[in-house]
C-alpha positions in Angstrom: 246.8 54.0 198.9 249.1 57.1 199.5 251.8 56.3 202.1 253.6 58.9 204.2 257.4 58.7 204.3 258.5 57.7 207.9 260.1 60.5 209.9 262.1 57.9 211.9 264.3 54.8 211.3 266.3 52.3 213.2 269.9 52.4 211.8 272.2 50.0 213.5 275.4 51.7 214.6 277.4 48.6 215.5 277.0 44.8 215.5 280.1 44.2 217.7 279.6 43.5 221.4 282.1 42.9 224.2 279.8 40.8 226.3 278.8 37.1 225.8 275.2 37.0 227.1 274.1 33.4 226.8 270.9 33.8 224.8 272.1 36.6 222.5 273.1 35.6 218.9 275.9 38.2 218.9 277.0 37.1 222.3 277.3 33.6 220.9 279.3 34.9 218.0 276.6 34.3 215.5 276.4 37.4 213.3 274.3 35.8 210.6 273.5 38.0 207.7 274.0 41.2 209.7 277.8 40.7 209.6 280.4 42.2 211.9 280.9 45.9 211.5 279.9 49.4 212.4 278.3 52.4 210.7 281.0 54.7 209.1 280.7 58.5 209.5 280.7 59.0 205.8 277.8 56.6 205.3 275.8 58.4 208.0 276.4 61.7 206.3 275.3 60.2 203.0 272.2 58.7 204.6 271.1 62.0 206.2 271.7 64.0 203.0 269.8 61.4 200.8 266.8 61.3 203.2 266.1 64.8 204.6 262.6 63.7 205.8 264.2 61.5 208.5 264.2 63.4 211.8 264.8 60.7 214.4 267.2 57.7 214.4 267.2 54.8 216.8 270.8 53.6 216.7 270.8 50.4 218.9 269.8 47.0 217.4 272.2 44.0 217.6 275.5 45.2 219.1 276.9 47.8 221.5 276.8 51.3 219.9 279.7 52.6 222.1 282.2 50.3 220.2 281.7 52.4 217.1 284.8 54.6 216.8 282.9 57.3 214.8 280.2 57.8 217.3 281.2 61.2 218.6 281.5 62.6 215.0 278.2 61.1 214.1 276.5 62.6 217.2 278.0 66.1 216.4 276.8 65.9 212.8 273.3 64.7 213.8 272.9 67.5 216.3 274.0 70.1 213.6 271.2 68.7 211.4 268.6 68.7 214.1 268.3 64.9 214.0 267.3 63.2 217.3 269.3 60.2 218.3 268.1 57.5 220.7 269.3 54.1 221.9 266.2 52.8 223.5 266.8 49.3 222.3 269.4 49.1 225.1 273.1 49.4 225.6 275.3 47.6 228.2 277.4 50.8 228.9 280.5 48.8 229.9 282.8 50.5 227.5 282.3 54.3 227.0 284.9 57.0 227.1 284.7 60.2 229.0 284.8 62.1 225.6 281.8 60.1 224.3 279.9 60.8 227.5 280.5 64.5 227.1 279.6 64.4 223.4 276.3 62.8 224.3 275.4 65.7 226.6 276.8 68.5 224.4 275.1 67.1 221.3 271.8 66.6 223.1 271.5 62.8 222.6 267.8 62.3 223.4 267.6 59.1 225.4 269.1 55.7 226.1 268.2 52.5 227.9 270.9 50.8 229.9 270.8 47.1 230.9 271.6 46.8 234.6 269.7 43.6 235.7 271.2 43.6 239.1 272.4 45.6 242.1 275.7 43.8 242.5 278.4 42.0 240.4 277.4 38.5 241.6 273.9 38.8 240.1 275.0 40.9 237.1 277.5 38.4 235.8 274.9 35.6 235.9 273.6 36.8 232.6 275.8 39.7 231.4 278.9 37.5 230.8 282.1 39.5 230.7 280.5 42.6 232.0 281.4 44.7 235.1 278.6 46.1 237.2 280.7 48.7 239.0 282.0 50.0 235.6 278.4 50.4 234.3 277.3 52.3 237.4 280.4 54.5 237.4 279.7 55.4 233.8 276.1 56.3 234.6 277.4 58.5 237.4 279.9 60.2 235.0 277.0 60.9 232.6 274.9 62.3 235.5 277.8 64.6 236.6 278.3 65.7 233.0 274.6 66.6 232.6 274.8 68.7 235.8 277.9 70.4 234.5 276.2 71.5 231.3 272.8 72.0 233.0 271.2 69.6 230.6 268.3 67.2 231.1 269.5 65.1 228.1 270.1 62.3 227.5 267.2 60.8 229.4 268.4 57.6 231.1 266.3 54.5 231.5 267.6 51.5 233.5 266.3 48.1 232.3 266.1 45.3 234.8 265.3 41.8 233.5 263.8 39.8 236.3 265.5 36.4 236.6 265.5 33.8 239.4 268.9 35.0 240.5 268.0 38.7 241.0 264.3 38.7 242.1 264.4 38.8 245.9 262.3 41.6 247.4 265.5 43.1 248.8 267.2 43.2 245.4 264.1 44.7 243.7 263.8 47.4 246.3 267.5 48.1 246.1 267.2 48.5 242.3 264.5 51.2 242.8 266.6 53.0 245.2 269.6 52.8 242.9 267.7 54.3 240.0 266.5 57.1 242.2 270.0 57.9 243.2 271.2 57.9 239.6 268.3 60.2 238.5 267.1 57.5 236.1 263.8 55.8 235.3 263.8 52.1 236.2 261.8 49.6 234.0 261.4 46.0 235.2 261.0 43.5 232.4 259.9 39.9 232.1 262.5 37.3 231.2 261.3 35.9 228.0 264.6 34.1 227.5 264.3 31.3 230.0 260.6 31.8 230.6 261.1 32.3 234.3 258.0 32.3 236.4 258.6 33.4 240.0 257.4 31.3 242.9 255.9 34.4 244.7 254.2 36.2 241.8 252.2 38.4 244.2 255.4 39.8 245.7 256.9 40.4 242.2 253.7 42.2 241.2 253.9 44.3 244.3 257.5 45.4 243.7 257.6 45.5 239.9 254.0 45.6 238.5 254.8 42.6 236.4 252.2 39.8 236.0 253.0 36.2 234.9 251.2 33.3 233.4 250.7 30.2 235.4 252.9 27.9 233.3 255.7 28.4 230.8 253.5 27.0 228.0 251.3 30.1 228.3 254.2 32.3 227.1 253.9 30.6 223.6 250.5 28.9 223.6 248.2 31.8 224.5 248.2 34.0 221.4 247.7 37.7 222.1 247.8 39.9 219.1 250.5 42.5 219.9 249.2 46.1 219.9 252.3 47.2 218.0 253.8 44.3 216.2 257.3 44.7 214.7 255.9 44.3 211.2 254.6 47.9 211.5 258.2 49.0 211.3 258.0 48.6 207.6 255.6 51.5 207.5 256.4 53.6 210.5 260.0 52.9 211.6 262.1 50.9 209.0 265.1 49.0 210.3 268.5 49.3 208.4 271.8 47.5 208.9 275.0 49.4 209.5 276.1 48.7 205.9 272.8 50.1 204.5 271.0 46.8 204.0 267.3 47.3 204.1 265.9 45.0 206.9 262.4 46.3 207.2 262.0 45.4 210.9 264.4 44.8 213.7 263.7 41.1 213.8 264.8 40.5 210.2 268.5 39.9 209.6 268.5 38.8 206.0 267.4 42.0 204.3 264.5 42.4 201.8 265.8 41.7 198.3 269.1 43.4 197.6 268.0 46.9 198.7 270.5 49.3 200.2 269.6 52.7 201.5 273.1 54.1 201.0 272.9 53.3 197.3 269.3 53.8 196.5 267.9 56.0 199.3 265.2 55.1 201.7 262.3 56.4 199.6 263.2 54.2 196.6 263.7 51.2 198.9 260.2 51.7 200.3 258.7 52.1 196.9 260.5 49.0 195.5 258.5 46.0 194.3 259.9 43.7 196.9 258.8 46.0 199.8 255.4 46.7 198.3 254.7 43.0 197.8 255.8 42.3 201.4 253.5 45.0 202.7 250.5 43.6 200.8 251.3 40.1 202.3 251.4 41.5 205.8 248.0 43.1 205.2 246.6 39.7 204.3 247.3 39.7 200.6 249.1 37.3 198.3 252.1 35.5 199.8 255.4 36.9 198.6 257.6 33.8 198.8 260.9 35.7 198.3 260.2 37.9 201.3 262.0 36.9 204.5 258.8 37.7 206.4 257.4 34.3 205.2 259.7 32.6 207.7 258.9 34.9 210.6 257.1 33.8 213.7 255.0 36.9 213.7 253.7 36.4 210.2 252.9 32.8 210.9 250.8 34.0 213.9 249.0 36.4 211.6 248.2 33.5 209.2 247.2 31.0 211.9 244.9 33.5 213.7 243.8 35.6 210.7 245.1 38.7 212.5 246.9 40.6 209.8 248.1 44.2 209.9 245.2 46.6 209.3 245.0 50.0 207.5 244.0 51.6 210.8 247.3 50.4 212.4 249.5 51.9 209.7 247.6 55.1 209.8 247.0 55.3 206.1 
């Protein structure tokens, strides 16, 4: 089976974060096998030159990208090489300098998603421990002004609003929609799959957000629904890479697949490696590869239990 090289990857720019969100491993200080660090400019240049087929890079994964001191230089280089950068896996936008904001606009950063989760500090700090809601909004306003100054539509700004018990009154949800409109941003309401919150008034939540909920928290886990785009497809379509070059495969995996490193071997050789090929066959329903970290993943166990493996049609081969 001839495989096409992916035109996009997820390359984590930074695993540091200044917040302490209660259900985030980084927020708890657990960096696991990811380690604490950030992508260096020289490593980014090396990656781009070794992998000219990569045209889009998602840079958000575990930490806060704006804590990377090389970010402006990286954005300038990526723009010069016609590489699209996105941060759709979300940022908290608490710490970003005016120079970096201007660099995002000048270098045509494509899009980012910002966690807001509230319309005031009291609700915001219920989950975003250590964050300042006014600072986030002011930074978004600075970005909006900078876009106007340069007559630019980029970056596209998405606001993410996790619906919790403490921020889900009708008044707050409507205020969030008004806020997004004023900030020229697109608002996305998201279910809380952290505490498995189920609103008392699900009809009202649906009216305001379009979100539907199960009747009980057990249904979040017990009712298996095969995801239309499981993270395992990343291995074929959008491989995930750690800031130090470690080949992760998907954004759920933190241990890396074998000892593969894209800064040393290049992405093509990593994808063609025996470890990755065996893992792919396993995800397609083939022989179990015991050394693969996917064996321990919830998604793979679901595939096994429900005989719902990745298909050739899904990977587009």
